N, C-alpha and C positions, 0 to 999 in steps of 0.2 A: 539501317540496321536499328532495332528498337535496345533500347536500355537492356532486357531482359536477355535478349540474345547475346548481346554484346558480356552479358553477366556469363549466360550462360557457357559462351567458349570460354570464359577465363576460370568458371570453376570445371569443366571438363577436360583442361589442361592437368589440374589439380585430382582428379580418380573422381569426381563427383557429377554425375550425374542429374539431369535437373528437369522439371517440365511442370508448364502450366495450365492449369483448365480450369475454370470456373470460381476464379478469385484466389484458386488454392494451389500453393507451389508445392512441389514433392521432391526433395532431395533423396539420393540415395550414395551410399559410401561404404566400400567393406563390410555388405550385409547388415546397413544402418541405415533407418529410414526416418527422417522427420519430414512434416508440413508445416506449412506456414498458410495462416489465412490474413489473404492482405490483396485487395484492389490493385491492381497492375499499375494503373494512376498512381499511387503512394510509393514510396522509393524503398528499397531493397538493398541492401551492403551485406558487400560478400563477405565482412566481418562478422555480423551477425551470423550468416550462414555456416560459415565455420564453427562459430562457437554454439553454435545448436546441435551441428554434427558431433563436436566433440561431448558436450551434455549427454548425449543420446548414448554414447557408446564409454562412459567409465565404465568400469569392471574392480574387483578388488579381487588380487591374486589369491587363488587357493578358497576362493569364496563362490558360492551358489546364487550368490546375489546378482541381480542382472535388471539394466532398464527393462521396464514393458511399450514404454510407449514415449514420442517424444514429439509435441506441436507448441505452434505457437502463433501470437491471437496479432491483431493490426496493428498493435502499439508494440510492436516487433523494432531493437536497435538493438546495438554492440552495448553491453556493459564490460563492466573489467575484466570479469572470465569468463561468465554466463551472461548469455544474451537476455535485456531487460524484454518479456512480454514472450517467456516462454514456461511451457509446462513439462516437466517430468515426471515420469510415475514409473515407480521401479519397485522391485518385490520387496516385502517386508523386512527383509533383514539386511538392506542395501539403503545408506543412506548419503545425500556429497552435499555435505555443511557450507563447501565453496559458492553452491550453487542460489542461496540466501544471501550468502556474504555476512556484514557486519550490521547491516538496516533491517534485523530483526522482528517480523511481526509491524511493517512499515502497514499501515492502512487510513482507511478512510470511515469516517464516522457525520452523521446526516442527523440534525435534531431542527423543530421545525421551533418557531418563536410563541407564535400564536399571535402573531401581529401579520397586518400587511403593510405594503409597499406605502401607501396613503398614510399612516399612521406613524410611521417613522423618518420618512425621508429628510422632513425638518430638521431632524434631529442628527444628521449627516455629521456633521461635526464634531456634537460630542461625543457621537458613537466613535468615529475616530482617534479622540482624545485619549477615552479611557481604556479601549480597548489596545490603543499603543503603547498605555503604559504597562498594562499587565502582559500584553503579546510579546513585545518586543524589547521593554525597557528591563526587564524584571520586577517589578514594583507589585510583589505578589506575595503570599504568607501561606504557605502549605506544609505544615508541621506533620510528622510522620514518628510512629514508635519504632523500634528494635523489634517487638513483640508483634504489629503489622505489617512486617515484612518478612518476618516470619510465616506468619500467619498468611498470605499472599502465596508466598511460595511452597508451602507445604499445604496447604488445604485450598484456597481460593480466594476470590475478587470479594465473595461475601461476608466473608472470615476478615479479610484485609480491613472492609468498611466497617464492622464490627469493632476491630481493635483501636480504630482511629481516636488520636484525642478531640476532645470537642476545644479545640481553639482553630484560631487564624481562617481559614475559610470553611473548615467545616463546621461553624459553629451556625453557620445562617442553610447547610445545606436540609434538602429535604432526604432523611433516609429512604423512607420508603419507596420515594420514587426511587432513589439510584440503587436501591435493590431489585426494584422490577425491572428495573433498564439492563441487568446483567444476562437478560433471558434474552435480549437484541442483538448481542457480541456474538457474532455467529463464529464458531469453531471453537469458541471456550474450552467444550465441555471435551473434545477431544485431546484437551493438552492437557499433560501431566507436567509433575515438574518438585524438585528438591534443592530446597536452599542452598544445600553445602556448593552450589555451584551459583551462588550468589556472591559480588562483591563483599568483601569482606566489612568494607566498612558502614553497609544497612545493619549489622548487628554489634557494633561498639557500643560501651557501656553509658549510651546517653537516655535522658527522660526524650529527648526530643530531637529527628532529625530532621534537617531541612537538604533534601538532593537538590543538586545544582540545578539538574535537567528536568527535574519531575515537574510538569506544567508548561514545556517548553516546545515548540514548532519545529527548531532544527534550521539548518540551511536546504540547498537545492532548489528542486521539486516541494516540498515542504509547503501547508501553506493553508491558513483559515480564512476563509471565505465566506462573506454574507452573499448570500444569492435571490431571487428572485423567480418563483413560478412564473415562467412565460407561457407554456402551453401544456395543456393535458392530451396525454394521447393515448390513455386507459380510464375511462371515467371511476369505471366500476374498480378499479385497484388504484387510483389514486384519492379516492373515498376511504379505501381499508387502511393506508398509507398517512391517511388526517390533511395530506395534501390540497390546496384549493388555489386557485388562479391566483399571482399575486402577491401570495403570500410572501412573508421574507421566514428563508431557513437559511442553516448554517453548515459549512460543510468542512469538517477538519481533516488534515493529511499531515500525519507525522510517526514516528513509528517509537523505537525503544531505546533511542539515543545511546548514551557512554555506557548503558547495561546491554544491547545488543552488539557495540564496537568490542565490549573487553570480552563478552561471550564468543562471538563471531572467528573474532580472532585467535583466541587461544583454540579453539577447536578447529580450524582448518590447521593452524601449526599442528596439533595433535594428530591430525589424521595422517598428515605428512611424517611425522616423526613414527607412526605405526606402522606404515608403509613397509611391505617387506624387504628386506637389507640386501636380498640377494634381486632384487627388481627394479627395472630403469623405473624413472618415474616419469608420469604422465607428462607429455609437455604441453598439452591442455593447460596443466596446474589444476587439474580436479581430480583431487583424493576423495576417494570414498570408503565408508568404513561400514564396515560390514557386523554381522551378529549382534552380542551384546555391546561394543562398541558406536556401535549405529542406535542400540536404545541409550545409552547414558549418552548420547551427544541431545535425541528427542529430552530428555529430561533439563540439562543445561537449554535448551532450546527455550522450553517452555517457562524457565526463571525470566527471560526476555521479553517471552512473547507478552507473560501477564505484566511486567514492569510497562508495555508497548500498549496496554490497554488503560491499566489506571494512570497512564501519562494523558491518554486521551480522555479519560472522564475528570483530571483535573483542569486541563481546558476546559471542557463545558461550564464545568462549575463555577471556574473562572469569569466564565463570558455569562455565565447565568445571570450572577452576583452583578455585573456592571449593568445589563438590561433590567434586572429589578431593581439600580437606583435610576435609572434613567426615566423608566416607563410604570414603574411602580406594577410591574405585570412578570409573573412566573410560572407561566404555564407551560412551560417549553416539553419536550416529549420528544425523546428518542426514536428516530425513525431504525436504524442500521448503524452496526458498525462491523464491518468485513474490513480483514486482514488480506495482504495482496503480496506479501513478501513472509512467506511460510512454508512449513512442510507439514502435511495433515495426513491422518492415517484415513485414509477414506476407499472404499471400494475393494477392500483386500488389498489396498497398494501402500507405500507412501507416495504421494502426490505434491513434487516438491513445486512452487510459483513462484517464480521469478519477476516479479509485477504486472502477475497475471490473478484476475480477482476468483475466485468460485464460486460457480454458476448451476450449482442443483437444482433441481423443478422446485419453481415455486419463491426462491431464493431472492432477495431483495441484494439488486448490484449496483454500486456505482462506479458511472463512467465521466469524468470530470474532461472536459475540453482543457485549453490555455483558458488564463485569466483574461482573458478577450474573445473569448468563446464558449459556447454554449457547453451545459455537462447535462448528465443523463442519469435519469435514474430508471431502472428497467427489474423484472424479475428473468431470472435464468429458466431455461427450459430443459436443465439436464442430458446435454449432451457428451452422450459418451464417446463420442468419435472426438470430440476436444476436449477431453477429460477432464468433462463438466466446469468447463473453465469459458469465463471472456478475458477483454480486456479488461487495464486498470485505467485508460486513459486515452489520450490520441497518442500519444510516443512522441518520442521526438522527431523531429527531422534537421535538423544540426547540433552539432555539439556544441555544449558550455566554449569553451572554448574558443571555437568560432564565431560565436553570436560576441563574445568580449571586444572584438576589432569595431564591431558595428556601432552605428550612432540610432539611436533607436527616441524618440519626439515623446516625451511625457507631456499630454494636454491635458491636464487633470480641469477643464472647464468644459471643453465639449465630449470627451469621450462620456460612454454611457458608463462604464466603469474604473476607477482607479485601484491604482496600488501602494499600498502604505509598506513603507520599508527602511532602516535607517542606510541601509548600504546599497547607495544609486548602482553598481554591478548588477545587482538581481534585474533589476529593467531591463539591462540589457540581454543578461542572461535565459531569463524566463520570459520575454518578449512574446506574444502570442504566434509571432513569424519561424520561434524555435519549434513549433509545435506541429503535428499534421493536424489539418484540417477532421474535426468530429466528425461531420457529417458520412463521410465517407465510411468510418471506421465503424461506426451505427450501423449503419445499412448493410455493411457484407456482413457483419454478426449477425444479423435480424434477418438475411436472406439465408444463411447458412444454418439458421434453427438453435444459434445459442442464446438469444435473451429475444425478449418480448418488451418495449421500451414504455413506458409509464407518462412521465412527465418530463417535460425539458424544461432547465434553468438556466437563466442567463446570471451573468455575474454582476456585481454591484461591488463591493469592495475587496477590496483582497490583501491580507497581513502576509508579507514574506520576510523572515529573518534573515 
């Protein structure tokens, strides 16, 4: 009996109908339908299926808001409440805060260094020492003013840049490049925010504020990784992006840190508080917000989203500063910054992406594997059946808890890649074996017409907090 047949029988006892065809699982329960794109050879977990169906069935009593469609990409696996790798589209008057949780606007950015592997590999030990100092040992100087935070949340990133003090890291930045790179931040024009939802500490009567989390990567699956362009899959598109074989690029994966936690937790609690007193709580723990409450949440979410974007900007500038010191060269360019844990108003709906990447027609997408596997740069094909989305990575095959008991050998001499961390448990939790292989994840999405691959990147040095 196949693994899916056994799962199918268990789900049937729960009233869930399921079938599989051409890499697509379809699940039905009480007039709720959800689909998962996933090769049958890759793991499908019952808990994730249940979470997706719960996600797809959210309603707010006395509201017309409803879920329009629910999908999941091949990095699909269980999350705390909502499954990772899921996309749910709702009407414009419905929001589900717990769907994206507290890691609001977690996302990735990719930048070129203007250097080839031949030009940098002899400086590997220096690169590790310098980046370890600023990324993992908190040796950074990132001053911000209350006025710049006010400008960020009420106006936008350009106004934040204009209000920054000429101190610390900001003394050496190329402001014109920084302003031009705002255009490479995907989705930021769709977001609005209001400073009244931001932490009060940002507006204390001080001339300079140095938030502890600004310019930090964070734990879990977040990382900064130096990668090498291994293979060009589409020469025309790679040329447009400025990517050449053997070029060294930097991928940054992090989110809104403590600001996202502050806002995400508050609004999950608020959604529960606003639930009608005469209605039972949903057993899933997914409380929706309707109408004005939904719009207020989007304004609060926008605060965390903008903080996540400037967090990735700060990390970029910290890295640029160190590369300039080492190589006397600062011609790096941002290719894209794209969010994969956010709600965006698109196509007349609210598209909730929980660990899923927007993949509109021609839009650049980043799909990393593990720190021992390839990552891909691709472009979206705007597939409406899959809610204009694709996966945000390979997806976990094993939970962190199960990986902690396993022995992982770190061979810094013979492996082609190296993980730099202050916490040895990261080597177990984030070991390549914890993740699905990236190749079938990419191939299934190409075959389903979600993406077109452009470049394959191989890992060289990964920094994990």
